[in-house]
N, CA and C of each residue as an Amber inpcrd file, in Angstrom:
protein
   471
  62.1490000  16.1740000 -10.7410000  62.4820000  15.5710000 -12.0070000
  63.5480000  16.4010000 -12.6980000  64.5230000  15.7050000 -13.2420000
  65.5930000  16.3720000 -13.9550000  65.3210000  16.2400000 -15.4460000
  65.3030000  17.3310000 -16.1110000  65.0450000  17.3270000 -17.5460000
  65.2050000  18.7270000 -18.0800000  64.8840000  18.8940000 -19.3210000
  64.9880000  20.1890000 -19.9610000  63.5940000  20.7820000 -20.1490000
  63.3930000  21.9570000 -19.5910000  62.0960000  22.6160000 -19.6950000
  62.0230000  23.3910000 -21.0050000  60.8910000  23.2260000 -21.6890000
  60.6680000  23.9110000 -22.9620000  59.3370000  24.6550000 -22.9000000
  59.3450000  25.8810000 -23.3930000  58.0780000  26.6020000 -23.5280000
  57.2470000  25.9690000 -24.6380000  57.9730000  25.4970000 -25.6650000
  57.3190000  24.8960000 -26.8240000  58.3450000  23.9840000 -27.4990000
  57.9340000  22.7300000 -27.7850000  58.8590000  21.7890000 -28.4070000
  58.0920000  20.8120000 -29.2940000  58.6750000  20.4870000 -30.4450000
  58.0990000  19.4760000 -31.3290000  58.7080000  18.1310000 -30.9580000
  57.8340000  17.1640000 -30.6730000  58.2970000  15.8430000 -30.2360000
  57.5560000  14.7300000 -30.9610000  58.2510000  13.6230000 -31.2490000
  57.5380000  12.4140000 -31.6690000  56.9410000  11.8030000 -30.3980000
  55.6320000  11.5550000 -30.3960000  54.9770000  11.0570000 -29.1770000
  54.1000000   9.8470000 -29.4880000  53.8650000   9.0540000 -28.4370000
  52.8380000   8.0250000 -28.5100000  51.5270000   8.7960000 -28.5180000
  50.6630000   8.5120000 -29.4680000  49.4350000   9.2870000 -29.6320000
  48.6030000   9.2520000 -28.3460000  48.3560000  10.4170000 -27.7480000
  47.5800000  10.4560000 -26.5040000  46.1070000  10.1000000 -26.7170000
  45.5290000   9.4150000 -25.7520000  44.0930000   9.1350000 -25.7500000
  43.3680000  10.2330000 -24.9680000  44.1040000  10.8920000 -24.0700000
  43.5560000  11.9690000 -23.2510000  44.3360000  13.2360000 -23.5870000
  43.6380000  14.2250000 -24.0990000  44.2730000  15.4890000 -24.4430000
  44.4820000  16.3460000 -23.2100000  45.4480000  17.2080000 -23.2990000
  45.7470000  18.1120000 -22.1970000  44.5240000  18.9150000 -21.7830000
  43.7270000  19.3550000 -22.7560000  42.5410000  20.1720000 -22.4670000
  41.4090000  19.3670000 -21.8260000  41.5250000  18.0560000 -21.8110000
  40.4980000  17.2080000 -21.1960000  40.7700000  16.9400000 -19.7200000
  41.9450000  17.3350000 -19.2300000  42.3380000  17.0610000 -17.8500000
  41.6990000  18.0760000 -16.9190000  41.0400000  17.5650000 -15.8850000
  40.3930000  18.4110000 -14.8820000  41.4580000  19.1020000 -14.0480000
  41.3830000  20.4290000 -13.9840000  42.3750000  21.1770000 -13.2320000
  41.7980000  22.5190000 -12.8140000  42.2940000  23.0270000 -11.6800000
  41.8850000  24.3510000 -11.2360000  42.9620000  25.3750000 -11.5520000
  44.0080000  24.9250000 -12.2210000  45.1080000  25.8280000 -12.5730000
  45.7980000  25.3390000 -13.8300000  47.0600000  25.4170000 -13.7820000
  47.9030000  25.0520000 -14.9190000  47.9370000  23.5360000 -15.1200000
  48.0580000  23.1020000 -16.3880000  48.2830000  21.6990000 -16.7270000
  49.5980000  21.6470000 -17.5000000  50.6170000  21.1210000 -16.8440000
  51.9270000  21.0090000 -17.4800000  52.0920000  19.6480000 -18.1330000
  53.2370000  19.4400000 -18.7610000  53.4990000  18.1690000 -19.4450000
  54.8980000  17.6720000 -19.0920000  54.9910000  16.3510000 -18.9420000
  56.2820000  15.6900000 -18.7860000  56.3780000  14.6750000 -19.9080000
  57.5000000  14.6880000 -20.6260000  57.7140000  13.7690000 -21.7380000
  58.7680000  12.7380000 -21.3380000  58.3380000  11.4670000 -21.2470000
  59.2280000  10.3590000 -20.9100000  59.7260000   9.7210000 -22.2020000
  61.0480000   9.5140000 -22.3270000  61.5860000   8.9000000 -23.5400000
  61.3380000   7.3890000 -23.5700000  60.8440000   6.9210000 -24.6950000
  60.6000000   5.4900000 -24.9100000  61.2540000   5.0700000 -26.2150000
  61.6040000   3.8170000 -26.2890000  62.0570000   3.1950000 -27.5380000
  61.1630000   1.9770000 -27.7010000  60.3520000   1.9700000 -28.7490000
  59.3250000   0.9430000 -28.9510000  59.7600000   0.0150000 -30.0850000
  59.6050000  -1.2830000 -29.8430000  60.0660000  -2.2890000 -30.7920000
  58.9380000  -3.2330000 -31.1800000  58.9720000  -3.6580000 -32.4170000
  58.2240000  -4.8340000 -32.8240000  59.3210000  -5.8620000 -33.0770000
  59.2510000  -6.9640000 -32.3690000  60.3050000  -7.9720000 -32.4320000
  59.7500000  -9.3010000 -32.9160000  60.6450000 -10.0930000 -33.4780000
  60.3110000 -11.4520000 -33.8790000  61.2090000 -12.3800000 -33.0760000
  60.6060000 -13.4080000 -32.5100000  61.3980000 -14.4280000 -31.8270000
  61.1810000 -15.7430000 -32.5720000  62.2800000 -16.3690000 -32.9260000
  62.2370000 -17.6410000 -33.6350000  62.6380000 -18.7390000 -32.6510000
  61.6920000 -19.6690000 -32.4110000  61.8890000 -20.7240000 -31.4250000
  62.1560000 -22.0400000 -32.1600000  63.3780000 -22.5670000 -32.0270000
  63.6830000 -23.8330000 -32.6920000  62.8270000 -24.9790000 -32.1370000
  62.4100000 -25.8870000 -33.0500000  61.6410000 -27.0660000 -32.6430000
  62.2330000 -28.2850000 -33.3590000  62.4490000 -29.3650000 -32.6310000
  63.0000000 -30.5570000 -33.2790000  62.0100000 -31.1400000 -34.2850000
  62.5220000 -31.4840000 -35.4490000  61.7750000 -32.1270000 -36.5340000
  60.6890000 -31.2450000 -37.1580000  60.5650000 -30.0270000 -36.7090000
  59.5750000 -29.0870000 -37.2590000  60.2740000 -27.7860000 -37.6210000
  59.6120000 -27.0050000 -38.4430000  60.1710000 -25.6840000 -38.7170000
  60.0520000 -24.8260000 -37.4550000  60.9070000 -23.8210000 -37.3210000
  60.8710000 -22.9810000 -36.1170000  59.5140000 -22.2920000 -35.9400000
  59.1390000 -22.0990000 -34.6880000  57.9250000 -21.3610000 -34.3310000
  58.3160000 -19.8870000 -34.2780000  57.6330000 -19.0530000 -35.0550000
  57.9360000 -17.6340000 -35.0970000  56.8150000 -16.8540000 -34.4260000
  57.1800000 -15.9920000 -33.4810000  56.1930000 -15.1890000 -32.7510000
  56.5930000 -13.7270000 -32.7750000  55.5740000 -12.8630000 -32.8010000
  55.7870000 -11.4190000 -32.7740000  55.5620000 -10.9050000 -31.3550000
  56.3700000  -9.9720000 -30.9660000  56.2470000  -9.3470000 -29.6510000
  56.4040000  -7.8350000 -29.8070000  55.7060000  -7.0980000 -28.9650000
  55.8860000  -5.6470000 -28.9000000  56.4500000  -5.3420000 -27.5240000
  57.5360000  -4.6030000 -27.5100000  58.1740000  -4.2370000 -26.2510000
  58.5190000  -2.7470000 -26.2940000  58.2510000  -2.0690000 -25.1720000
  58.5980000  -0.6610000 -25.0270000  59.6460000  -0.5590000 -23.9320000
  60.7030000   0.1520000 -24.2040000  61.7100000   0.3930000 -23.1790000
  61.5500000   1.8350000 -22.7130000  61.2260000   1.9860000 -21.4320000
  61.1530000   3.3040000 -20.8120000  62.6000000   3.6920000 -20.5450000
  63.1270000   4.5950000 -21.3430000  64.5470000   4.9430000 -21.2770000
  64.8850000   5.8690000 -20.1200000  63.8980000   6.3390000 -19.4090000
  64.1300000   7.1600000 -18.2310000  64.2320000   6.2840000 -16.9800000
  63.3180000   5.3400000 -16.8650000  63.3160000   4.4410000 -15.7050000
  64.0540000   3.1350000 -15.9760000  64.5240000   2.9280000 -17.2000000
  65.3030000   1.7510000 -17.6000000  64.5200000   0.4510000 -17.4580000
  63.2630000   0.4900000 -17.8990000  62.3910000  -0.6810000 -17.7890000
  61.9140000  -1.1430000 -19.1580000  61.8570000  -2.4570000 -19.3400000
  61.2580000  -3.0200000 -20.5490000  59.8330000  -3.4330000 -20.2030000
  58.8720000  -3.0060000 -21.0250000  57.4580000  -3.2650000 -20.7760000
  56.8510000  -3.9820000 -21.9670000  55.9980000  -4.9520000 -21.6900000
  55.3480000  -5.7100000 -22.7540000  54.0550000  -5.0230000 -23.1660000
  53.7410000  -5.0920000 -24.4470000  52.5050000  -4.5010000 -24.9620000
  51.8080000  -5.5030000 -25.8610000  50.5020000  -5.4080000 -25.9460000
  49.7370000  -6.2790000 -26.8340000  49.8300000  -5.8110000 -28.2790000
  49.8050000  -4.4980000 -28.4670000  49.8370000  -3.9090000 -29.8070000
  50.8730000  -2.8060000 -29.8620000  51.3350000  -2.5550000 -31.0470000
  52.2450000  -1.4360000 -31.2680000  51.4080000  -0.1540000 -31.2350000
  51.8090000   0.8250000 -30.4130000  51.0250000   2.0640000 -30.3480000
  51.2000000   2.8960000 -31.6190000  50.3230000   3.8610000 -31.7850000
  50.4730000   4.7860000 -32.9120000  51.3080000   5.9750000 -32.4290000
  51.9660000   6.6070000 -33.3730000  52.8550000   7.7220000 -33.0590000
  52.4940000   8.9190000 -33.9330000  52.8270000  10.0980000 -33.4330000
  52.6500000  11.3290000 -34.1960000  53.6570000  12.3530000 -33.6910000
  53.9090000  13.3520000 -34.5030000  54.7480000  14.4660000 -34.0600000
  53.8040000  15.5600000 -33.5900000  54.1010000  16.0960000 -32.4170000
  53.2080000  17.0650000 -31.8030000  54.0080000  18.2170000 -31.2120000
  53.4400000  19.4050000 -31.2820000  54.0340000  20.5450000 -30.6060000
  53.4640000  20.5610000 -29.1910000  54.3610000  20.4730000 -28.2170000
  53.9460000  20.4240000 -26.8090000  54.4450000  21.6910000 -26.1320000
  53.5260000  22.3810000 -25.4720000  53.8880000  23.5980000 -24.7580000
  54.0940000  23.2890000 -23.2820000  54.9210000  24.1220000 -22.6320000
  55.1920000  23.9880000 -21.2080000  55.5260000  22.5390000 -20.8640000
  56.6300000  22.0480000 -21.4300000  56.9780000  20.6360000 -21.2790000
  58.3360000  20.4590000 -20.6110000  58.3960000  19.4760000 -19.7390000
  59.6510000  19.0170000 -19.1620000  60.0090000  17.7400000 -19.9100000
  61.0800000  17.7870000 -20.6940000  61.4990000  16.6320000 -21.4880000
  62.6180000  15.9220000 -20.7410000  62.3260000  14.6960000 -20.3170000
  63.3120000  13.9280000 -19.5650000  64.3380000  13.3150000 -20.5150000
  65.5920000  13.2630000 -20.0710000  66.6300000  12.6870000 -20.9230000
  66.5830000  11.1580000 -20.8690000  67.0980000  10.5300000 -21.9050000
  67.2180000   9.0820000 -21.9170000  68.3920000   8.6940000 -21.0310000
  68.1890000   7.7170000 -20.1890000  69.2510000   7.1960000 -19.3310000
  69.9440000   6.0080000 -19.9830000  69.4820000   5.6320000 -21.1820000
  70.0420000   4.5040000 -21.9160000  70.4610000   4.9320000 -23.3100000
  71.5520000   4.3900000 -23.7790000  71.9350000   4.5960000 -25.1770000
  71.0270000   3.7100000 -26.0270000  70.9430000   3.9700000 -27.3380000
  70.1430000   3.0730000 -28.1860000  70.5840000   1.6070000 -28.0800000
  71.8820000   1.3590000 -28.0140000  72.3750000  -0.0230000 -27.8830000
  71.9420000  -0.6630000 -26.5610000  71.9710000   0.1050000 -25.4790000
  71.5370000  -0.4180000 -24.1770000  70.0360000  -0.7190000 -24.1860000
  69.2540000   0.1520000 -24.8030000  67.8070000  -0.0710000 -24.8990000
  67.5320000  -1.3090000 -25.7540000  68.2660000  -1.4640000 -26.8660000
  68.1050000  -2.6450000 -27.7200000  68.3720000  -3.9210000 -26.9220000
  69.4200000  -3.9000000 -26.1270000  69.7730000  -5.0850000 -25.3240000
  68.6790000  -5.3930000 -24.2950000  68.1530000  -4.3630000 -23.6570000
  67.0390000  -4.5650000 -22.7050000  65.8370000  -5.1890000 -23.4090000
  65.5220000  -4.7160000 -24.6110000  64.3910000  -5.2500000 -25.3720000
  64.6310000  -6.7130000 -25.7270000  65.8150000  -7.0340000 -26.2440000
  66.1460000  -8.4340000 -26.5950000  66.0490000  -9.3490000 -25.3690000
  66.6310000  -8.8970000 -24.2540000  66.5890000  -9.6980000 -23.0210000
  65.1620000  -9.9450000 -22.5590000  64.3310000  -8.9090000 -22.6130000
  62.9360000  -9.0410000 -22.1630000  62.1800000 -10.0260000 -23.0410000
  62.3230000  -9.9120000 -24.3680000  61.6320000 -10.8290000 -25.2770000
  62.1070000 -12.2520000 -25.0500000  63.3940000 -12.4400000 -24.8530000
  63.9500000 -13.7710000 -24.5840000  63.3530000 -14.3550000 -23.2970000
  63.3380000 -13.5660000 -22.2220000  62.7780000 -14.0310000 -20.9260000
  61.3010000 -14.3660000 -21.0490000  60.5180000 -13.4820000 -21.7050000
  59.0800000 -13.7330000 -21.8580000  58.8420000 -15.0180000 -22.6390000
  59.6750000 -15.2680000 -23.6370000  59.5140000 -16.4700000 -24.4630000
  59.8410000 -17.7280000 -23.6740000  60.9370000 -17.7040000 -22.9500000
  61.3500000 -18.9140000 -22.2200000  60.4900000 -19.1790000 -20.9890000
  59.6570000 -18.2460000 -20.5950000  58.6910000 -18.5000000 -19.5140000
  57.4980000 -19.3150000 -20.0070000  57.2090000 -19.2060000 -21.3090000
  56.0000000 -19.8550000 -21.8370000  56.2900000 -21.1020000 -22.6630000
  57.5160000 -21.2490000 -23.1530000  57.8740000 -22.4400000 -23.9280000
  59.2400000 -22.9380000 -23.4830000  59.4780000 -24.2240000 -23.6930000
  60.7820000 -24.7980000 -23.4140000  61.4110000 -25.1150000 -24.7700000
  62.2760000 -24.2290000 -25.2390000  62.8430000 -24.4280000 -26.5710000
  63.8900000 -25.5380000 -26.5880000  64.0430000 -26.1650000 -27.7490000
  65.0580000 -27.2050000 -27.8810000  66.4420000 -26.6030000 -28.0760000
  66.4890000 -25.3290000 -28.4390000  67.7300000 -24.5970000 -28.6290000
  67.4550000 -23.1390000 -28.2720000  68.4600000 -22.3120000 -28.3200000
  68.3190000 -20.9060000 -27.9350000  67.4590000 -20.1500000 -28.9550000
  66.3630000 -19.5240000 -28.4930000  65.5400000 -18.7180000 -29.3960000
  66.3360000 -17.5170000 -29.9290000  66.0320000 -17.1400000 -31.1540000
  66.6960000 -15.9910000 -31.7580000  65.7250000 -14.8200000 -31.7910000
  66.1550000 -13.6850000 -31.2470000  65.3230000 -12.4850000 -31.1810000
  65.8390000 -11.4680000 -32.2060000  64.9340000 -10.9880000 -33.0460000
  65.2530000  -9.9610000 -34.0260000  64.3920000  -8.7440000 -33.7450000
  65.0290000  -7.5870000 -33.6590000  64.2930000  -6.3410000 -33.4610000
  64.0060000  -5.7600000 -34.8400000  62.7300000  -5.8020000 -35.2320000
  62.3490000  -5.3970000 -36.5860000  62.1020000  -3.9020000 -36.6940000
  61.0120000  -3.4240000 -36.1520000  60.6820000  -1.9990000 -36.2150000
  61.0510000  -1.3300000 -34.8980000  61.7410000  -0.2100000 -34.9880000
  62.1680000   0.5280000 -33.8000000  61.7160000   1.9750000 -33.9530000
  61.0650000   2.5090000 -32.9160000  60.6090000   3.8980000 -32.9360000
  61.0020000   4.5680000 -31.6230000  61.6530000   5.7080000 -31.7350000
  61.9580000   6.5290000 -30.5610000  60.8710000   7.5820000 -30.4490000
  60.2290000   7.6240000 -29.2960000  59.1470000   8.5850000 -29.0840000
  59.0190000   8.8650000 -27.5900000  58.2110000   9.8410000 -27.2720000
  57.9610000  10.2100000 -25.8800000  56.5290000   9.8610000 -25.5140000
  56.3510000   9.4530000 -24.2750000  55.0040000   9.2720000 -23.7350000
  54.7460000  10.4940000 -22.8570000  53.5980000  11.1270000 -23.0550000
  53.2710000  12.3440000 -22.3210000  52.4760000  12.0420000 -21.0590000
  52.7960000  12.7680000 -20.0360000  52.0430000  12.7480000 -18.7800000
  51.6560000  14.1820000 -18.4800000  50.4010000  14.3780000 -18.0890000
  49.8960000  15.7140000 -17.7840000  49.9830000  15.9500000 -16.2780000
  50.4720000  17.0940000 -15.8790000  50.5480000  17.4850000 -14.4700000
  49.4650000  18.5170000 -14.2170000  48.4830000  18.1530000 -13.3950000
  47.3300000  19.0230000 -13.1690000  47.3010000  19.5390000 -11.7330000
  47.0840000  20.8360000 -11.6130000  46.9240000  21.4550000 -10.2950000
  45.4830000  21.2920000  -9.8520000  45.3180000  20.7930000  -8.6270000
  43.9850000  20.6430000  -8.0460000  44.0320000  21.0920000  -6.5840000
  42.9030000  21.5610000  -6.0590000  42.8830000  22.0490000  -4.6770000
  43.2400000  20.9610000  -3.6570000  42.8570000  19.7210000  -3.9390000
  43.1310000  18.6390000  -2.9870000  44.4800000  17.9660000  -3.2400000
  45.2930000  18.5290000  -4.1040000  46.6270000  18.0000000  -4.4050000
  46.8190000  17.7720000  -5.8950000  48.0120000  18.0340000  -6.3550000
  48.3270000  17.8810000  -7.7710000  48.3440000  16.4050000  -8.1640000
  48.0030000  16.1400000  -9.4330000  47.9760000  14.7630000  -9.9440000
  48.7800000  14.6830000 -11.2440000  49.2000000  13.4630000 -11.5540000
  49.8500000  13.1910000 -12.8270000  48.9410000  12.2330000 -13.5880000
  48.6490000  12.5750000 -14.8420000  47.7060000  11.8080000 -15.6530000
  48.4630000  11.1960000 -16.8390000  48.3430000   9.8880000 -16.9900000
  48.9330000   9.1770000 -18.1190000  48.1130000   9.5180000 -19.3540000
  48.7150000  10.1340000 -20.3580000  47.9560000  10.5970000 -21.5260000
  47.4690000   9.4580000 -22.4160000  48.0430000   8.2650000 -22.2740000
  47.6420000   7.1290000 -23.1010000  46.5560000   6.3080000 -22.4100000
  46.7490000   6.0100000 -21.1470000  45.7860000   5.1790000 -20.4080000
  44.6830000   5.9830000 -19.7290000  44.9690000   7.2350000 -19.4260000
  43.9870000   8.0540000 -18.7350000  43.9960000   7.8740000 -17.2300000
  44.8890000   7.0390000 -16.7150000  44.9730000   6.8180000 -15.2690000
  45.6480000   8.0070000 -14.6160000  45.2970000   8.2440000 -13.3650000
  45.9210000   9.3370000 -12.6480000  46.2710000   8.9060000 -11.2420000
  47.2770000   9.5940000 -10.7060000  47.6760000   9.3340000  -9.3220000
  48.2130000  10.6310000  -8.7270000  48.2130000  10.6770000  -7.4000000
  48.6920000  11.8700000  -6.7140000  50.1610000  12.0980000  -7.0660000
  50.5140000  13.3270000  -7.2800000  51.8840000  13.6580000  -7.6720000
  52.8730000  13.4160000  -6.5380000  52.4290000  13.5710000  -5.3180000
  53.3490000  13.3890000  -4.1810000  53.5350000  11.9280000  -3.7810000
  52.8720000  10.9960000  -4.4260000  53.0000000   9.5990000  -3.9840000
  53.0200000   8.7030000  -5.0920000
């Protein structure tokens, strides 16, 4: 992974559900911070003879992997001091991330409804934050733990 290693860094993060100290490890537990841009968006769907249908969407753009992800709810955020962290750089500019979010909301909308005209997507709330992943040393192989979901997988695969 290419990023900037910090002994200690203050970061805006998606509030973890699993703390670093809760991760099972026989050695060190490191941290990787993935850059995200999280949006609450409104899509206005034109309807003939009726007022437009307005829907709210939450979309997160993983700015490291360049992916737009759908969410049911807007996550909570906090500023946290993270020790022994690898902070990954954003591979997208804010404008590029905004465009990915708009495109994703547009695609998700047109999959579920057939609009009479082009839906209008507005990005209302925007938050730049990092999602933390814990790297745990274990005798049977190192794992990476998603701090929000609590899921883990082998680091080598």
